[in-house]
C-alpha positions in Angstrom: 17.8 -16.7 11.2 15.7 -18.6 8.6 15.1 -16.3 5.5 11.4 -15.7 5.1 9.1 -15.1 2.4 9.2 -11.8 1.3 6.4 -9.0 1.7 5.0 -6.9 -0.8 3.0 -3.6 -0.4 1.1 -1.9 -3.4 0.3 1.4 -2.3 -2.9 3.4 -4.2 -3.0 7.1 -3.8 -6.8 7.9 -4.7 -7.8 11.5 -5.3 -9.4 13.9 -7.7 -9.4 17.8 -7.3 -12.7 18.3 -5.5 -15.0 19.9 -8.2 -18.3 20.7 -6.1 -20.0 24.5 -6.6 -19.4 26.1 -3.0 -22.1 27.7 -3.0 -24.8 24.6 -3.9 -22.4 21.7 -2.8 -23.2 19.9 -6.4 -20.8 19.7 -9.2 -22.0 20.8 -12.9 -21.8 19.1 -15.6 -18.4 19.1 -17.4 -18.7 18.5 -21.0 -15.0 16.8 -21.4 -16.1 13.8 -19.3 -18.7 13.0 -21.6 -20.6 10.7 -22.2 -20.5 11.2 -18.2 -21.7 14.3 -16.5 -18.3 14.9 -14.5 -15.0 13.8 -14.1 -15.7 11.6 -10.8 -18.4 10.1 -12.3 -16.2 9.0 -15.0 -13.5 8.3 -12.9 -14.9 6.4 -10.6 -16.4 4.1 -13.5 -13.0 4.2 -15.1 -11.0 3.1 -11.9 -12.6 3.3 -8.2 -15.4 0.8 -9.2 -13.3 -1.4 -11.1 -10.6 -1.9 -8.7 -13.2 -2.9 -5.9 -14.5 -5.6 -8.5 -11.4 -6.5 -10.6 -11.7 -9.7 -13.1 -8.3 -11.7 -13.2 -7.3 -13.2 -16.1 -8.2 -16.6 -17.0 -5.4 -18.1 -16.4 -5.1 -17.0 -12.5 -4.3 -19.6 -9.6 -5.4 -18.3 -6.7 -8.5 -15.9 -7.4 -11.4 -16.9 -9.3 -14.4 -14.7 -10.5 -13.6 -11.1 -9.7 -11.5 -9.6 -6.7 -11.8 -6.4 -4.3 -8.2 -5.2 -5.3 -8.1 -3.2 -2.5 -8.5 -5.5 0.2 -4.9 -6.5 -1.0 -3.4 -3.0 -0.8 -2.5 -0.4 1.2 -4.3 2.9 0.0 -5.6 5.9 1.1 -8.4 8.0 -0.8 -9.1 11.7 -0.2 -11.7 12.8 2.1 -13.4 15.1 -0.2 -13.4 12.4 -2.8 -15.0 9.8 -0.3 -17.3 12.7 0.5 -18.2 12.4 -3.1 -18.3 8.6 -3.6 -20.6 8.3 -0.4 -23.7 10.3 -1.8 -22.9 9.7 -5.6 -21.7 5.5 -5.7 -23.0 4.0 -2.6 -22.1 0.4 -3.8 -18.1 1.8 -4.6 -18.1 3.5 -1.3 -19.0 0.5 0.3 -16.6 -2.1 -1.2 -14.3 0.6 0.1 -15.0 0.0 3.3 -15.5 -3.4 2.9 -11.6 -3.9 1.6 -10.4 -2.5 5.0 -12.6 -4.9 6.7 -11.3 -7.7 4.9 -7.8 -6.5 4.9 -8.0 -6.5 9.0 -9.5 -9.7 8.6 -6.2 -11.3 6.7 -3.4 -9.2 8.3 -4.6 -8.0 11.3 -4.2 -4.7 9.8 -6.8 -2.3 7.9 -5.1 -1.3 4.3 -6.7 2.3 4.7 -4.7 5.1 5.9 -5.5 8.6 6.6 -5.1 11.6 4.2 -5.4 15.4 5.5 -9.0 16.4 4.7 -7.7 18.6 1.8 -5.1 18.2 -0.3 -3.0 21.0 0.9 1.0 21.1 0.5 1.4 20.7 4.3 5.2 22.2 4.5 3.8 25.4 3.1 1.0 25.8 5.7 1.0 27.2 9.0 1.4 25.0 11.9 -2.2 25.7 13.0 -3.4 24.9 9.5 -1.3 21.5 9.4 -2.8 20.4 13.1 -6.7 21.4 11.6 -6.0 19.4 8.3 -4.9 16.1 9.9 -7.5 16.5 12.6 -10.3 16.8 9.8 -8.6 14.0 8.4 -8.3 11.4 11.4 -11.8 12.4 12.0 -13.4 11.6 8.8 -11.4 8.6 8.8 -13.2 7.6 11.8 -16.6 7.9 10.6 -16.0 5.9 7.8 -13.9 3.3 8.8 -14.8 2.7 12.6 -11.1 2.9 13.5 -8.2 5.1 14.2 -6.0 5.3 11.5 -2.2 3.6 11.9 -0.4 5.7 9.3 -1.2 9.0 7.3 -0.4 9.6 3.3 0.8 13.3 2.7 -0.5 15.3 -0.3 2.0 15.0 -3.2 4.2 13.2 -0.1 5.4 16.8 0.6 6.7 16.5 3.9 9.4 18.9 6.4 9.8 18.7 10.0 6.9 20.2 11.3 4.8 18.5 9.1 5.6 15.1 11.1 5.7 16.6 14.4 2.1 17.4 14.1 1.5 13.7 12.3 2.8 12.3 15.3 1.7 14.5 17.8 -1.7 13.8 16.7 -0.9 10.1 17.3 -0.1 9.0 13.3 2.8 5.8 13.5 3.9 6.2 10.2 3.9 7.7 6.6 5.4 7.0 3.5 8.0 8.9 1.0 9.9 8.4 -1.9 13.5 7.8 -2.3 14.5 11.2 -3.1 13.0 12.4 0.1 15.5 11.1 2.3 19.4 11.4 2.6 19.5 7.3 2.9 16.9 5.0 2.9 16.8 1.7 5.5 17.8 -1.3 4.2 16.0 -4.1 2.8 13.1 -1.9 2.8 12.3 -1.7 6.4 11.0 1.5 8.0 13.1 3.9 9.1 12.6 5.7 12.2 12.4 9.7 12.5 13.0 12.0 15.4 11.1 15.3 14.5 13.3 18.3 15.6 10.7 21.1 16.6 9.1 18.8 19.1 11.2 15.8 19.8 8.5 13.4 18.7 9.1 9.8 16.8 7.2 8.6 13.3 8.0 5.7 11.6 8.7 6.5 7.9 8.8 4.1 4.8 10.5 4.5 1.6 8.6 3.1 -1.5 11.0 1.7 -4.2 10.9 4.6 -7.1 12.0 2.6 -9.9 9.5 0.0 -9.7 6.6 2.8 -9.0 7.7 4.5 -11.7 8.3 1.3 -13.8 4.1 0.3 -13.4 2.7 4.4 -13.3 4.9 5.4 -16.8 6.9 2.4 -18.0 6.1 -1.2 -19.2 5.1 -2.9 -15.7 1.8 -2.5 -16.1 1.1 -4.1 -19.7 3.4 -7.1 -18.2 2.1 -7.9 -15.1 4.5 -11.1 -14.8 7.2 -8.7 -15.2 5.8 -6.5 -12.4 5.2 -9.6 -10.1 8.8 -10.9 -10.5 10.1 -7.7 -9.1 8.0 -8.1 -6.2 7.5 -11.7 -5.7 8.7 -14.5 -3.2 12.5 -13.6 -2.2 14.7 -14.3 1.0 17.0 -12.3 2.7 19.6 -13.3 4.3 19.2 -10.7 6.9 15.7 -11.6 7.6 12.7 -10.2 6.5 12.0 -8.2 3.1 9.8 -5.8 2.6 9.1 -4.3 -1.7 6.6 -1.5 -1.1 5.6 0.4 -4.4 3.2 3.7 -4.4 1.3 5.1 -7.3 -1.5 7.4 -7.7 -4.5 4.8 -7.8 -6.3 6.2 -10.6 -3.5 4.3 -12.7 -5.5 1.2 -12.7 -7.7 2.1 -15.4 -8.3 5.6 -15.9 -4.9 6.6 -16.4 -4.3 3.3 -18.1 -7.6 1.4 -19.7 -7.8 -2.2 -17.5 -4.9 -1.3 -15.5 -7.4 -2.7 -12.7 -7.0 -6.3 -14.3 -3.0 -5.8 -14.2 -3.2 -5.2 -10.6 -5.6 -8.3 -9.8 -3.3 -10.5 -12.1 0.3 -9.3 -10.0 -2.1 -9.6 -6.7 -2.9 -13.4 -7.8 0.4 -14.5 -8.6 1.9 -12.6 -5.7 0.0 -14.9 -3.6 0.0 -17.7 -5.6 3.9 -17.9 -5.2 4.0 -17.4 -1.4 4.7 -13.6 -1.2 3.4 -12.1 1.8 1.4 -9.6 0.1 0.2 -7.1 2.9 -0.1 -3.3 4.1 2.4 -0.8 5.9 0.5 -1.1 9.1 0.8 -5.2 9.1 4.8 -5.0 8.5 5.3 -2.3 11.0 4.0 -4.3 13.5 6.0 -6.9 13.4 9.1 -4.9 12.1 9.0 -2.0 14.3 12.1 0.8 12.9 15.6 0.4 14.1 17.3 2.5 12.1 17.2 7.0 12.1 16.4 8.0 8.5 17.2 11.9 7.9 14.4 14.0 5.7 15.6 16.0 2.8 13.3 18.8 3.0 10.8 20.2 2.3 10.2 17.9 -0.8 7.5 15.6 -2.6 7.2 13.2 -4.9 6.0 15.5 -7.5 8.7 18.3 -7.9 12.3 17.8 -8.2 12.6 21.4 -6.5 11.2 20.4 -3.1 7.7 22.1 -2.7 8.6 25.4 -5.8 5.8 24.1 -7.7 2.7 25.3 -5.6 4.7 28.5 -5.3 6.7 29.5 -8.2 7.9 29.6 -11.5 10.2 25.9 -11.1 10.3 24.4 -14.5 7.8 21.5 -13.2 4.4 21.8 -15.3 2.6 19.1 -17.6 2.9 20.0 -21.0 6.7 20.2 -21.0 6.3 20.5 -24.6 5.0 24.3 -24.7 6.3 27.4 -23.6 4.0 28.4 -21.2 5.4 29.7 -18.1 4.0 29.8 -14.1 5.1 32.6 -13.1 1.1 33.4 -12.1 2.1 30.8 -9.2 3.9 33.0 -7.0 1.5 36.2 -6.9 -1.8 33.3 -6.7 0.0 31.9 -3.6 0.7 35.4 -2.1 -3.1 36.7 -3.0 -4.5 33.4 -1.0 -1.9 33.8 1.7 -3.2 37.4 2.3 -6.9 36.9 2.1 -6.3 33.8 4.1 -4.9 35.9 7.3 -7.8 38.6 6.4 -10.4 35.6 6.8 -8.6 34.2 9.9 -8.5 37.7 11.6 -12.4 37.6 10.9 -12.9 34.0 12.4 -11.0 34.8 15.4 -12.8 38.2 16.4 -16.0 37.2 15.6 -15.6 33.8 17.1 -14.2 34.6 20.5 -17.9 36.1 21.1 -19.3 32.9 20.1 -17.0 30.4 21.3 -14.8 29.7 24.1 -12.1 28.7 21.9 -12.5 29.6 18.2 -9.6 27.3 16.8 -10.7 24.4 18.9 -14.2 25.3 17.8 -12.9 25.2 13.8 -10.4 21.7 14.7 -13.2 19.8 16.0 -15.6 20.6 12.6 -14.0 18.3 10.9 -16.6 15.8 12.4 -19.2 17.9 11.2 -18.4 18.6 7.4 -18.6 15.3 6.1 -22.6 14.9 7.1 -23.0 18.2 5.2 -26.5 17.7 2.9 -27.9 14.6 4.8 -30.7 14.5 7.1 -27.6 14.1 10.0 -26.1 17.3 9.2 -28.7 19.6 11.3 -28.1 17.5 14.6 -24.7 17.2 14.0 -23.7 21.2 13.4 -26.2 22.2 16.8 -24.2 19.7 19.2 -21.1 21.3 17.9 -22.3 24.8 18.5 -23.7 24.0 21.9 -20.6 21.8 22.7 -18.4 25.2 22.0 -20.3 28.2 22.3 -19.4 30.1 25.5 -23.0 30.6 26.3 -26.4 29.2 25.1 -26.9 31.0 21.1 -29.8 32.8 20.1 -31.0 31.8 16.6 -29.2 34.6 14.7 -26.3 34.0 16.9 -26.1 30.3 15.9 -26.6 31.1 12.2 -23.4 33.4 12.3 -21.2 30.9 14.0 -22.2 28.1 11.6 -21.3 31.2 8.5 -17.9 31.6 10.9 -17.1 27.7 10.3 -18.0 27.6 6.8 -15.7 30.8 6.5 -12.4 28.9 7.7 -13.5 25.7 5.3 -13.2 27.7 2.5 -10.1 29.6 3.5 -8.6 26.0 4.2 -10.1 24.7 0.8 -8.0 28.1 -0.9 -4.3 25.7 -0.6 -6.0 22.9 -2.6 -2.9 21.4 -4.6 -4.3 21.2 -7.6 -4.8 25.2 -8.2 -1.3 25.5 -8.5 0.0 21.5 -9.9 -1.7 22.6 -13.7 -0.2 24.9 -15.9 -2.2 27.7 -16.0 -4.4 30.1 -13.3 -7.0 29.9 -16.1 -7.2 26.2 -15.7 -10.5 25.0 -14.1 -8.5 23.5 -10.8 -6.9 27.4 -10.1 -10.6 28.5 -11.0 -12.0 26.1 -8.8 -9.8 28.2 -5.9 -11.1 31.5 -6.8 -14.8 30.5 -6.0 -13.8 29.2 -2.8 -12.3 32.5 -2.2 -15.5 34.5 -3.7 -17.7 32.3 -1.2 -15.1 32.9 2.0 -15.4 36.8 1.2 -19.3 36.5 1.0 -19.0 34.9 4.3 -17.1 37.6 5.6 -19.4 39.9 6.8 -19.6 43.6 6.6 -15.9 44.0 5.2 -16.4 42.0 2.2 -16.2 44.8 -0.3 -12.6 45.9 1.0 -11.4 42.6 1.3 -12.6 41.4 -2.2 -11.1 44.2 -3.4 -7.6 44.1 -2.1 -7.6 40.2 -3.1 -8.6 41.4 -6.7 -5.4 43.6 -7.0 -2.7 41.1 -6.0 -5.0 38.5 -8.2 -3.9 41.1 -11.1 -0.2 40.3 -10.5 -0.9 37.2 -12.0 -0.5 37.1 -15.5 -2.3 33.6 -17.5 -0.5 32.1 -20.6 -3.9 32.8 -22.4 -4.0 36.3 -24.0 -7.7 35.6 -24.1 -7.7 35.1 -20.1 -5.8 38.0 -18.8 -4.4 38.4 -15.3 -5.8 36.8 -12.4 -8.3 39.5 -11.3 -10.2 38.9 -14.9 -10.3 35.1 -14.1 -11.6 35.9 -11.0 -14.7 38.5 -12.3 -15.4 35.6 -15.1 -15.0 32.4 -12.4 -18.6 31.2 -13.1 -19.0 31.6 -16.7 -15.9 29.3 -17.6 -16.5 26.0 -18.8 -16.5 23.5 -16.1 -14.1 21.1 -17.7 -11.2 19.2 -16.6 -8.0 18.8 -18.8 
């Protein structure tokens, strides 16, 4: 077989912690993001708009003027981030959708892949919640990109057998993991095939180049685009086509590293000029379906060497490694959230059975309604959803309660957004955001709200902040609306 050009895939995972107030659906001013109103606005300017209108260096050979780098990448955007971008930055939002269309025209497959709706660590979720998160993510993707997703990025790349079984069940063809998450990566960068134990379903798995990805995100490669391009450049393999793939947070390009989008555009330009096949995972998979089985190391993630312990225990993973802070608060916070979600689900099922034919199906399908919140179309979309799932015509009061129950479940799902555990303290703004979701869900629970809140607070009291002035989780919860809306 004549050696072919090396395929190069650059994947960007674009995501920000959700920041909307669950009562007003608006983001309060965040002083630490100054001179911008909030961190979403700041990161949009530094990264998202920059990546979609990047300007390679003047000596570039293939591109002239600005380039939408996303059109040459594989990428995913958190649905909650796209929800904000659609309203706050329609030009950038339009450029993201256009990048997927341009990619389809160039290589036959869009560069965008889906993401579960909330940034939840799926190995820690029940199968029912896994299904809802995936279905909401697919529904959101379908609405925005006007096509079915071929692949799905997992939050924190966190994976286990059941998670992959749900992805395969929902029609997802592939996902992407790190080299430490499989026992052995297939040769040549080719995808492997995973067959689930829990359902006997098959899904393709790509394994990104860990050393290359780390070198771009944390090492010297972003400051040396030529060396970066050489790692991914035109090459030949005596075993046929070869894929070099990397993955990193999309915010690497312009937010974490100033002018990172320029280096990205330069690398893409060099790869194209040197004859590399710059494409995405879906287009590569269409030509090279997996032939080799791959075994998982599970549960695992790309950001915790202890598997998924960062989101439920004091495993030692943290951001401020130079400080003596502890994360003993993570376990009681997880237990409190698990307890609260369980009680909320009981309320939803008990009342929902009186209003919906199948309350859990009504929840699963609500993912097509959520992205329209705050728009002129929302009331009509919600009404259609309620009419479709109601056991009988609903009165005005019944319709209002049915809508509240669905919002109760949305906030119950929001409780497990990974950001609340990823950072270093329960008094941090990310964990406080989850406590606000909890308060909103409790409010929607109805007559038993006071008892529910008391039980939740009792469990939160076991979570001690590293900040002695903040106290424990119960005290943080009591002050949740008084804390400054800042992100570190």
